[in-house]
N, C-alpha and C positions, 0 to 999 in steps of 0.2 A: 193708369197709363202714364207714360212719361210725356213731358211737355217739350218734345223736340220735333223738329222737322228735318227732312233730308232734301237737299237740292242738288240735282245733277245736271250738268251742262253737256253739250256735245263734245265731250273730251273724255279722257281716260280716267278722270277722277270725280269724286263727289265730296260734298261737305255736309256736316251735321251742325245744325244751328239750334241754339236755345230760343224757343218761341217767345218767351217773356222778355228776355233782354236783347234778343237779336244778335247775340254774340256767337261767333264761330266756336264750336266745341271741339271738333276734330275734322281732319281731312282724310278722305279715303283714297289711297294711291296704290295701284297694283295692276289694274287692267291695262292692256296694251291697245285697246280700241274703245270706241264709244260705249258708254253705259246706256243701255236701252230700257232697263227696268230696275226698279228699286222699291223695297218694302221693308217696314219694320217687322220684327217678330211680334207676336201678340203679347209677350212679356215686356217688350220695349227695350230689351237689353242688347239686341242684335239687329243688324241690317243685312238684307240679302240683295245682291245685285246680279244682273245678267248683262252680258256684254257681247258686242260684235266680235270679240276675240275668241268666241266659242265657249267661254267659261262662265261659271257661276261662282260667286264668292260670298262668304259669310264674314261679317265684320263685328267687332266689339264697339258698341255705341260710345262708351266713355273715352276709350283711348284712340279709336279709329284704327286699331290693329286688325289686320286680316287674320281671322281664326283659321280658315281653310279655304282651298279652292276645289271646286267640283268640276272635274275634267272628264270628257268622254264624248261630247257631241262633236260631230264632224262638220258642223255648219254654225252660222251665227245664231245667237240666242235671241228669241223674239220676246220671251217673257219668263220670269222666274217668280214663283209664289210659294209661300210657306203655309202649312196647314194650321188649323185653329189651335191645336195643342203643341205646336212648334216642333213636332217630331219628324215631319217630312217636308222636303222641298220638292216641288215639281218644276221642271224646266221644259220649255218648248223651243224647237229649233228649226232652222231652215234646212236641216238634214232630213226633215219629214217625220221625226220622231219626238216623243216626249220621254222624259226620264224622271224617275222617282229616286230621291236621295235620302239617306238617313242623316239627320242633322248632327247626331252625336259622333258617328264614325266617319262621315263623309263618303261612305260607299254608295254606289249605285244599286238600289234595291231591285229595280226592274226598268227595262226599256220597253215602251209601248209603241207598237207598230200598227199600221192600218191606213194611214193617210198616204196619198200618192203625190202630194206636193207639200210645199213648205207649211209648217205649223206656225200660225200667226198669233195665236193667243191661247192661254190656258187659264183655268180657274178651279179652285176647290169649292165644293159646297160648304155650307156653314158648319157642318159637323166634321168635315175632312174625310168623309167616307167615299166621295165620288170626285172624279177629276174630269173636267170638261176641256175639250180641245177644239180649236177652230182652224181651218186650213184654207190655203189657196186652191185646194182641189174642189171647192164649193161645198164641202160637207163639214159637219161638226160631229164629235163623238163623245160619249160618256163612258168612262171606265170605272170599274169597281176598284177602289184603292187596296182592298184586302186580297182580292183574288186576281187582280190585274186583267180581268175579262172585260171585253167591250159590252156594255149593257144596252147601248142605243147608238144608232147612226142616223143622222138627220140629213135627208136629201131633199132638195127643193130650190135652193138658191141658184141663180144663173151665173153668178160670178163669185169671186173669193169672199170668204168670211173673215173680217178683220177683228171682230170682237164677239165674245160669247160670255154669258153670265147666267148663273142660277138664280131662281127666285128664292125667297127666304125659306120656303118649305123644302127645297131641294127636289121638287117633283116636276118642275118645269124649267125650261131654258129659253133665253132670248138670244138671238144671233143678229148681228149687224153686218150688212154686206155691201160690196161695191155695186150690186144691182139696184141700189137706191131703196132697198126695203129692209125692214126688221121683221123677223118671224118669231112666233111663240111656239114652242114645241112641248109635247108631253113625253116624258122620259119612258114611262111604262110601255107605251105603244109606238114610240118613235114618230108619231103623227104630228104634222103641222096643224096647230089649232087656229092660227090667225096670221095673216100677212098684213103688216102695217105699212100702208102706202101713203105717200105725201111728200117725202123728200125728192128733190130733183137732181141729186148727185149722190156720190158714194156716201154710205153711212159708216162712220169709223168707230162709233162708240154707242153703248146702250147700258142702262143700269136700272134695276128695280129699286124702289124705295123700301124702307124698313119693313112695312107691312105687306108689301108685294102687290098692292092694288093699283100702283102707278109705275110707269116706266118712262125714262127720259132717253132720247136718242140725239146724237150729234152728227152733223153731216158736213161734207165738203161744200154744200150749197150755202154755208154760212149761217145755218139755222139749227136750233135745237127744237125738238117737238116733245110735248108731254102727252102721254097716252094713259087713259084711265080704264081700269078693268071694271066695267059697270055691272056685270052679272057673273063674274068668275069664269067666264068662258070666252068672252069677246073683249077686245080692246078698242076703244074709240078715241079719236084724236081730241085733245082738249086745247 
């Protein structure tokens, strides 16, 4: 992997920095509103950005040149992510949809419907075969990337879901919600396996560790909590 990092401020541009030297390598200019998401491709030669200007852009790391713009959403982008093999980009939008894009041609492969409110987060599983979406409609969904079918809908949160993530095996999902909880879900059954309670305000982020036996959550209550999977079925606060 390349030793660069990307820093984006609340402006229409971003910068690529050399981590070792701290020198600016290139500047990304082209969006007309704030950049809300940014990610390196897995090869490290490209950067994907999502913006409040409703667009997703692909950039060359070395030159900072915009390779292409992915246009089609009718609302602000909430997140844009690239698949493990760099072949697909997924975007989530305030227009209540997700889109899948071919990174080579820039064409929209499919638009995924089902949410009744803004899509606030999206994520590929580690193999790039499933796409997870989280929405202000209080639900999360898992789609099959090959067939575009909805494999699971997770219902149980009382307020919007701001973050969703797969565990390393791709069989379970964690969701963080404004109802102050994190939930663990089973994809095959769509069942809620555990409700992680302890935060006293909105939970904005959650992430599994590499082995999948621990999860960390971050909240508006100014705390992070670490949860441990003690018997592969239940999570206990640590």
